[in-house]
C-alpha positions in Angstrom: 89.2 90.1 126.5 91.9 91.6 124.3 92.5 95.4 124.1 95.2 97.0 121.9 95.6 100.7 121.6 98.2 102.5 119.4 100.6 99.6 119.5 103.9 100.2 117.9 106.8 97.7 117.8 110.3 98.4 116.4 113.1 95.8 116.2 116.6 96.9 117.3 118.6 98.8 114.7 115.5 99.1 112.5 114.5 102.4 110.9 110.8 101.7 110.8 108.1 100.1 113.1 106.9 96.6 112.1 103.7 97.6 113.8 102.9 101.3 113.5 99.7 102.0 115.4 97.6 98.8 115.7 94.2 99.1 117.4 92.2 96.0 118.2 89.4 95.1 120.7 88.1 91.5 121.0 85.3 90.6 123.3 85.2 87.6 125.6 84.1 84.5 123.6 84.8 86.1 120.3 86.7 84.3 117.5 88.6 86.5 115.1 90.5 85.6 111.9 93.5 87.9 111.3 94.5 88.3 107.6 97.2 90.2 106.0 100.1 90.1 103.5 103.4 88.4 104.5 105.3 90.8 106.6 102.3 92.9 107.7 103.0 92.1 111.4 100.5 89.4 112.2 103.0 87.2 114.1 104.4 90.2 115.8 101.0 91.2 117.1 100.4 87.6 118.5 103.8 87.6 120.1 103.2 90.9 121.8 99.8 89.8 123.1 101.5 86.7 124.6 104.2 89.0 126.2 107.0 87.4 124.3 107.7 90.8 122.7 109.4 92.6 124.3 110.1 90.3 127.3 111.9 87.5 125.4 112.3 89.0 121.9 114.0 92.4 122.2 112.1 95.3 120.7 110.9 98.8 121.6 107.2 98.9 122.1 104.7 101.8 122.5 101.0 101.7 123.3 98.8 99.7 125.6 97.9 96.0 125.6 95.6 94.1 127.9 94.8 90.4 127.6 92.5 88.3 129.8 92.3 91.0 132.4 96.0 91.5 132.7 97.9 94.6 131.6 100.6 93.3 129.3 102.0 96.7 128.2 101.4 100.1 129.8 102.6 103.5 128.6 105.5 104.9 130.8 105.2 108.6 129.8 104.9 110.8 126.8 107.0 109.6 123.9 108.7 106.9 126.1 108.5 103.2 125.3 105.8 101.2 127.1 106.9 98.8 129.8 105.7 95.1 130.5 103.4 95.0 133.5 103.0 91.2 133.8 105.3 88.3 133.1 104.9 85.8 130.3 104.6 83.1 132.9 101.5 84.8 134.5 100.0 85.3 131.1 100.5 81.7 130.2 97.9 80.8 132.9 95.2 82.2 130.7 96.8 82.5 127.3 97.8 79.6 125.0 100.0 80.4 122.0 100.9 78.3 118.9 103.8 79.7 116.9 104.4 79.4 113.2 107.2 77.0 113.9 106.2 74.0 116.1 109.8 73.2 116.8 110.1 76.5 118.7 107.9 75.1 121.4 108.5 71.3 121.4 111.1 70.7 124.1 110.4 67.3 125.8 111.5 63.9 124.6 108.1 62.2 124.0 104.8 63.3 122.7 102.9 62.4 125.9 105.4 64.3 128.0 105.1 67.3 125.8 101.3 67.5 126.0 101.3 66.9 129.7 103.9 69.5 130.6 101.6 72.4 130.5 99.1 70.7 132.7 101.8 69.8 135.3 103.0 73.4 135.3 99.4 74.6 136.0 99.1 72.2 138.9 96.4 70.0 137.3 95.7 67.0 139.6 97.7 64.0 138.4 94.6 61.9 138.1 93.3 64.2 135.4 96.4 64.7 133.3 96.3 61.4 131.3 92.7 61.8 130.3 93.3 65.4 129.2 96.4 64.4 127.2 94.5 61.6 125.3 91.6 64.0 124.7 93.7 66.7 123.2 95.7 64.4 121.0 92.5 62.7 119.7 91.0 66.2 119.0 93.8 67.1 116.6 94.1 63.7 115.0 97.4 62.8 116.7 96.3 59.9 119.1 98.6 57.5 117.1 101.6 59.7 118.0 101.3 59.4 121.8 104.3 57.0 122.1 106.5 58.7 119.6 109.6 60.7 120.4 109.2 64.4 119.4 112.6 64.3 117.5 111.1 61.7 115.0 108.0 63.8 114.1 107.5 65.3 110.7 106.7 69.0 110.5 103.0 68.4 110.3 103.0 65.8 113.1 104.9 68.4 115.3 102.3 71.0 114.5 99.5 68.8 115.7 101.4 67.9 118.9 102.2 71.5 119.6 98.5 72.4 119.2 97.4 69.5 121.4 99.7 70.8 124.2 98.0 74.2 123.8 94.5 72.9 123.8 95.1 70.5 126.7 95.7 73.4 129.0 92.3 74.9 128.2 93.4 78.5 128.2 90.8 81.3 128.1 92.6 83.0 125.1 94.0 81.1 122.1 96.6 82.8 119.9 97.1 80.6 116.9 99.7 81.5 114.2 98.9 79.4 111.1 98.0 76.2 112.9 97.4 74.2 109.7 100.3 75.5 107.6 102.3 72.3 107.7 99.3 69.9 107.7 98.0 67.8 104.8 94.5 68.8 103.7 92.8 66.1 105.7 94.7 67.1 108.8 94.0 70.7 108.3 90.3 70.0 108.1 90.5 67.9 111.3 92.3 70.7 113.1 89.7 73.2 111.9 87.0 71.0 113.4 88.9 70.6 116.6 89.3 74.4 117.0 85.5 74.9 116.4 84.8 72.3 119.1 87.2 74.0 121.4 85.5 77.3 121.1 82.6 78.6 123.2 81.6 81.6 125.3 84.4 81.1 127.7 87.3 81.1 125.1 88.5 83.9 122.9 90.5 83.0 119.8 92.7 85.1 117.5 93.6 83.0 114.4 96.3 83.9 111.8 95.7 81.8 108.7 96.6 81.8 105.0 94.9 78.6 103.9 91.5 80.1 103.0 91.6 79.0 99.3 91.0 75.3 100.5 88.0 76.3 102.6 84.7 74.9 101.3 82.3 75.7 104.2 78.6 76.4 103.9 77.3 79.9 104.6 77.6 83.2 102.6 80.5 83.2 100.2 81.7 79.8 101.4 82.8 81.2 104.7 80.9 78.7 107.0 83.3 77.3 109.6 85.6 80.3 109.6 85.6 82.7 112.7 82.6 85.0 112.5 84.8 88.1 112.4 87.8 89.0 110.3 90.4 91.7 110.8 92.7 92.6 107.9 96.2 94.1 108.6 97.7 96.4 106.0 101.2 97.7 105.8 102.9 97.8 109.2 100.1 96.4 111.1 97.4 99.0 110.5 93.9 97.7 110.5 92.4 98.2 107.0 89.2 96.1 107.4 87.2 94.8 110.4 83.8 93.2 110.4 81.7 90.1 109.8 83.7 87.6 107.8 81.1 87.1 105.0 80.7 90.9 104.6 84.4 91.7 104.5 85.4 88.8 102.2 82.4 89.4 100.0 82.4 93.2 99.7 86.1 93.7 99.6 87.3 90.4 98.2 89.1 91.9 95.1 90.7 94.7 97.2 91.9 92.1 99.7 93.3 89.9 96.9 95.2 92.9 95.5 96.7 93.5 99.1 97.9 89.9 99.1 95.2 88.1 101.1 94.0 84.6 100.3 90.2 84.1 99.9 87.9 81.1 100.1 87.3 79.8 96.6 83.7 81.0 96.3 84.8 84.5 97.5 87.7 84.5 95.0 85.6 83.6 92.1 83.0 86.2 93.0 85.8 88.8 93.4 87.1 88.0 89.9 83.8 89.5 88.5 82.7 86.3 87.0 79.3 84.7 87.6 80.6 81.3 86.7 84.1 79.8 86.0 83.5 79.5 82.3 83.4 83.3 82.1 86.9 83.6 83.3 89.6 83.8 80.6 92.2 81.1 81.2 95.9 82.2 81.3 98.1 80.8 78.5 100.3 77.9 79.6 103.3 77.2 77.5 103.8 73.7 76.2 106.6 72.0 78.2 107.7 69.7 75.4 109.3 66.3 76.0 111.1 65.6 79.2 114.8 66.3 79.2 117.5 64.0 80.4 117.7 62.7 83.9 119.8 65.0 86.1 119.4 63.0 89.3 118.1 59.5 89.8 117.1 57.5 92.8 116.3 53.7 92.6 114.9 51.6 95.4 115.5 54.1 98.2 115.1 52.7 101.7 115.5 55.0 104.7 115.2 54.3 108.4 114.7 57.1 111.0 114.2 56.7 114.7 113.9 52.9 114.3 111.1 53.3 111.7 111.3 52.6 108.0 110.1 56.0 106.6 111.0 55.2 102.9 110.5 51.8 101.4 111.8 51.2 97.8 111.0 54.6 96.3 112.4 55.5 92.9 112.4 58.9 91.1 114.1 60.5 88.1 114.5 64.2 88.2 114.5 65.5 84.6 115.7 68.7 83.1 112.9 71.1 82.4 110.4 69.3 84.8 108.8 70.1 88.1 107.9 67.0 90.1 105.7 67.5 93.1 105.8 65.1 96.0 102.6 64.9 98.1 101.3 62.6 100.8 99.9 62.6 104.3 102.1 64.0 107.2 104.7 61.4 108.1 104.6 59.7 104.7 108.3 60.2 104.0 108.3 63.3 101.8 111.0 65.3 103.6 113.1 62.2 104.1 113.0 61.7 100.3 114.4 65.1 99.7 117.1 64.7 102.4 118.1 61.4 100.8 118.2 62.9 97.3 120.4 65.7 98.7 122.8 63.2 100.2 122.0 64.4 103.8 120.3 61.2 105.0 121.8 57.7 104.9 119.8 55.5 102.5 119.9 52.1 101.0 119.5 52.0 97.2 121.1 54.1 94.5 121.3 57.9 94.1 123.3 59.2 91.2 123.5 62.4 89.2 124.4 66.1 89.5 124.6 68.7 92.2 121.4 69.4 94.1 120.5 72.4 96.2 118.1 72.0 99.1 115.6 74.4 100.6 114.8 73.0 104.1 111.3 73.0 105.7 112.7 75.1 108.5 114.5 77.9 106.7 116.2 79.3 109.8 118.4 76.2 109.8 120.2 77.4 106.7 120.6 81.1 107.4 124.2 82.2 107.7 124.6 85.9 107.2 123.7 89.1 109.2 121.7 90.8 106.4 119.3 89.5 103.9 121.3 90.7 101.0 124.5 89.0 102.3 122.5 85.8 102.8 121.5 85.8 99.1 124.9 86.8 97.9 126.7 84.2 100.1 126.6 81.3 97.5 127.7 83.3 94.4 130.5 85.0 96.4 131.8 81.7 97.7 131.8 80.4 94.1 133.8 83.5 92.9 131.0 84.6 90.6 132.0 88.0 89.1 128.3 89.0 89.0 127.5 87.9 92.6 126.1 91.3 93.6 123.9 91.6 90.5 122.6 88.1 91.0 121.7 88.9 94.6 119.9 92.0 93.7 117.9 90.3 90.9 117.0 87.4 93.3 115.9 89.9 96.1 113.6 91.6 93.5 112.2 88.3 92.2 111.3 87.1 95.7 109.9 90.4 97.0 112.8 91.0 99.5 114.4 94.2 98.2 112.7 96.3 100.9 114.3 94.1 103.7 117.7 93.7 102.0 119.4 95.3 105.0 117.4 93.5 107.7 118.5 90.7 110.0 117.3 87.4 108.5 116.2 86.1 111.9 114.0 89.2 112.3 111.9 88.4 109.2 108.5 86.8 109.3 108.2 83.1 108.6 107.0 83.7 105.0 109.9 86.1 104.4 112.4 83.6 105.7 111.1 80.9 103.5 111.4 83.2 100.4 115.0 84.1 101.6 116.0 80.5 101.8 114.5 79.9 98.2 116.3 83.0 96.9 119.7 82.1 98.4 119.6 78.5 96.9 118.2 79.3 93.5 120.6 82.2 92.9 123.4 79.5 92.4 123.7 77.3 89.4 122.7 73.9 90.7 121.2 71.6 88.1 118.6 70.3 90.6 116.6 72.3 93.2 114.8 70.4 96.0 112.3 72.5 97.9 110.4 71.5 101.1 107.2 73.3 101.5 108.4 76.4 99.6 105.0 78.3 99.8 104.2 77.7 103.5 103.3 81.0 105.1 103.0 83.0 101.9 100.3 85.5 101.0 98.8 85.2 97.6 101.2 87.7 96.0 104.4 86.2 97.3 102.9 82.7 96.7 102.5 83.7 93.0 106.1 85.0 92.8 107.4 81.7 94.3 105.3 79.6 92.0 106.5 81.6 89.0 110.1 81.3 90.1 109.9 77.5 90.6 108.4 77.1 87.2 111.0 79.4 85.7 113.8 77.3 87.2 112.5 74.3 85.3 112.0 76.3 82.1 115.7 77.3 82.4 116.5 73.6 82.1 116.9 72.7 85.7 115.1 69.9 87.4 112.9 70.8 90.4 111.4 68.6 93.1 109.0 70.2 95.5 107.4 68.7 98.6 104.1 70.3 99.4 100.6 70.0 100.8 99.5 72.8 98.5 97.5 71.0 95.8 96.8 74.3 94.1 100.6 74.8 93.7 100.8 71.3 92.3 98.0 72.0 89.7 99.5 75.3 88.6 103.3 74.5 88.6 104.1 70.7 88.5 104.5 68.5 85.4 104.5 65.3 87.4 103.3 64.1 90.8 104.7 61.4 93.1 102.2 60.4 95.7 103.7 58.7 98.9 101.8 56.7 101.5 103.5 55.1 104.4 106.9 55.5 102.8 105.9 53.9 99.5 105.0 55.3 96.0 101.3 55.0 95.6 101.2 56.8 92.2 103.5 58.6 89.9 102.6 60.3 86.6 101.6 63.5 84.8 99.9 66.1 87.0 96.4 66.2 85.6 96.2 62.5 85.1 97.0 61.9 88.7 94.8 64.6 90.0 91.8 63.3 88.0 92.5 59.7 88.9 91.1 60.0 92.4 94.3 58.6 93.9 94.9 61.6 96.1 91.5 61.2 97.8 92.3 57.6 98.3 95.5 58.6 99.9 93.6 60.9 102.3 94.3 64.1 100.3 91.0 65.5 99.1 91.3 68.1 96.3 90.6 71.7 97.4 87.5 73.4 95.8 89.6 75.5 93.5 91.4 72.5 92.0 88.2 70.5 91.7 86.5 73.3 89.8 89.4 73.9 87.6 89.7 70.2 86.7 86.0 70.1 85.9 86.3 73.1 83.7 88.3 71.1 81.1 90.5 73.9 79.7 93.5 72.9 81.8 93.7 73.4 85.5 96.9 75.5 85.5 95.5 78.1 83.0 92.1 78.3 84.7 93.5 78.8 88.1 96.0 81.4 87.0 93.2 83.2 85.1 91.0 83.4 88.1 93.9 84.8 90.2 94.8 87.4 87.7 91.1 88.5 87.2 90.7 88.8 90.9 93.7 91.0 91.5 92.7 93.2 88.4 89.2 93.6 89.8 90.5 94.8 93.2 93.5 96.8 92.2 93.4 100.7 91.8 92.9 101.9 88.3 95.9 101.4 86.1 97.5 98.8 88.4 97.7 95.3 86.9 98.2 91.9 88.6 
């Protein structure tokens, strides 16, 4: 169903290939999980299979690609680039693609129109379209969004609608790039079930996913419910592991963790070398001391968007030296709260305090420069900082972006763009940093660097507010948690107290297995989770290489 041989992809003006010899064969009806570090070429591979690269996104390509019986790329001669041999429109008859960014493929005004559009383009009889639209929305937990305008959707809601549009068309091949990245845990579990139900002998799936640490399936190593085969991409898209999921994650778990790949919790614990969690040495967690003064305060915030009240009387004090995590179901008002705190969204109520920097959920919306290095240096240069270049270089190193310093920001992977947005904001001297889903699309190594950096900002005396669905990030980094539900504050308090209270489960946010286990351990969830992560990387790293 999918045949890839010697695939190379190079962006314009780049010195190196982003894919440098990728080989892959996927049989009809097979479901494959694609893992790899951020920037390893996973998204580029899916875009090439869909024909988007090089037909719509300019790049030089070499090698051969065939999908669903159609030749996508064919060699044109010794040493010469390959040429497309079928259009993306023809491929779309059999291939459904979900991109990392749902907004890149939502284009119609209403949810129903969006999901129906693919059916109309395929000539599905009008009498069938309504039923298939309802079926697809129901499958991904988005039936309640049918009458909404797409412009009013949250990121997670948009991701569900984009997936429903793909599933409604019933393609023979599904190319899914992190379909649960912007979803709350309950939504992610529902989408995983929908994808399992949509499988079968007539449909082939290639799934790129990072969120394996939340997986708690039955089966060997906790891998039940994942695709039966896993392919791991190393540097520049080379396949470094390929086989049954339980075997690859079980036998090479530590090595994969050292490469930057997430693991299901059971596989991560096994890869750490411990037989039980109590055997893992917890990492030291410094005492945070008493909260500092309020740097930014909001009282009784009320926000309306698209004719709906999305925040209803929310209050929050952002204090020096503290990280506050804001969690809640998709559409609960989290991003609206950040925009109101930043002064970018009209709100009733009171907001007062110092300057706040904002990292948007869609990082490409705040990219300005032509190179990564210039993007990071933009703020300090504009402020007239004498050490602007030194600040930029330090931030590039902190966020793992030094190797792409000369690259076009819009050519980066989604995970790299998110780190770039974080680096370009935090390099300035704002008292308050507001970050919307800062770890979305990150591998475990870059996730760790982002987590350490966010914590470090607070330890410097800044106030940090992060919106996230990543409960593990909350447990390791946050001091306080604000839980939103339907625009109202359901709970607000110290992180372990809120996590232990059961209020998250009551809000439809079940704790992932790693966090449940760490809380039950009793030594402090942050230290236990960091200890397991460090032990896992040490166990899989080459001799002499630390975490």
